[in-house]
C-alpha positions in Angstrom: 272.2 5.0 146.3 271.7 1.2 146.5 270.7 -0.6 149.7 272.8 -1.9 152.0 271.9 -5.7 150.6 273.4 -5.1 147.1 276.4 -3.3 148.1 278.6 -5.9 147.2 276.9 -6.6 143.3 276.4 -2.5 143.1 280.0 -2.3 143.4 281.0 -5.8 141.4 278.8 -4.2 138.2 279.8 -0.8 138.3 283.6 -2.3 138.3 282.3 -4.2 135.0 280.8 -1.1 134.0 284.0 1.0 134.4 285.6 -2.4 132.6 283.2 -1.8 129.6 283.5 1.6 129.1 287.4 2.4 129.1 290.0 -0.2 129.9 291.9 2.8 131.6 295.2 1.0 130.5 294.5 -2.5 132.1 294.9 -5.2 130.6 291.2 -7.3 130.3 293.2 -10.3 132.4 293.8 -8.0 135.3 291.0 -5.7 135.7 288.7 -9.3 135.7 291.2 -10.0 138.2 290.5 -6.4 140.4 286.8 -7.3 139.7 286.7 -10.8 141.5 289.0 -9.9 144.3 286.7 -6.8 145.5 283.7 -9.7 145.1 285.2 -11.5 148.0 285.2 -9.2 150.9 282.3 -7.5 149.6 279.7 -10.5 149.4 279.5 -11.5 152.7 279.1 -7.6 153.6 276.2 -8.2 151.6 275.0 -11.5 153.1 275.1 -9.8 156.9 273.1 -6.5 155.6 270.6 -8.8 154.6 270.3 -11.2 157.6 270.2 -7.5 160.1 267.5 -6.5 157.5 265.5 -9.1 157.9 265.7 -9.0 161.8 265.2 -5.7 161.4 262.1 -6.3 159.8 260.1 -9.1 161.9 258.6 -7.0 164.6 256.8 -5.1 161.4 255.9 -8.4 159.3 254.6 -9.8 162.8 252.5 -6.6 163.7 250.7 -6.3 160.5 250.3 -9.7 159.2 251.6 -8.4 156.3 252.3 -10.9 153.0 250.2 -13.7 155.5 247.3 -15.7 154.9 245.2 -17.0 157.7 243.5 -19.6 157.8 239.9 -20.2 157.2 240.1 -19.0 153.6 238.7 -20.0 150.3 242.0 -22.1 149.6 242.6 -23.6 152.8 245.9 -22.8 152.5 247.9 -20.7 155.8 250.7 -18.9 154.9 252.9 -16.8 157.5 255.5 -14.4 156.3 256.9 -13.7 159.9 257.8 -17.3 160.1 259.1 -17.4 156.5 261.8 -14.5 157.2 262.9 -16.5 160.4 263.7 -20.0 158.8 264.6 -18.1 155.3 268.2 -18.1 156.7 268.8 -21.5 157.6 268.5 -22.3 154.1 271.1 -20.9 151.9 269.4 -22.1 148.2 266.7 -19.5 148.6 269.1 -16.6 148.5 269.9 -15.1 145.3 272.9 -15.7 143.5 275.2 -13.2 142.9 275.5 -12.5 139.6 
């Protein structure tokens, strides 16, 4: 089973694989139309599920300090993974692009 955040991409990839293995009596044009029509409603589901996963991961990231770098250190650079996860949804360009 694939993670919730990849459900739209996985379904799209499955449809693409099915088309490549055998057309099943459908023309290539109708199969491509079906593939992209299925992708339209599943993409928002993937975005929403990714936001929910980030929301539920916030307390763990804050409590453990996972992937964070505290000052002072040799690099004189601080990074908070918890704060990055809060800011990330505000910038859609940081989202993974669909295949």
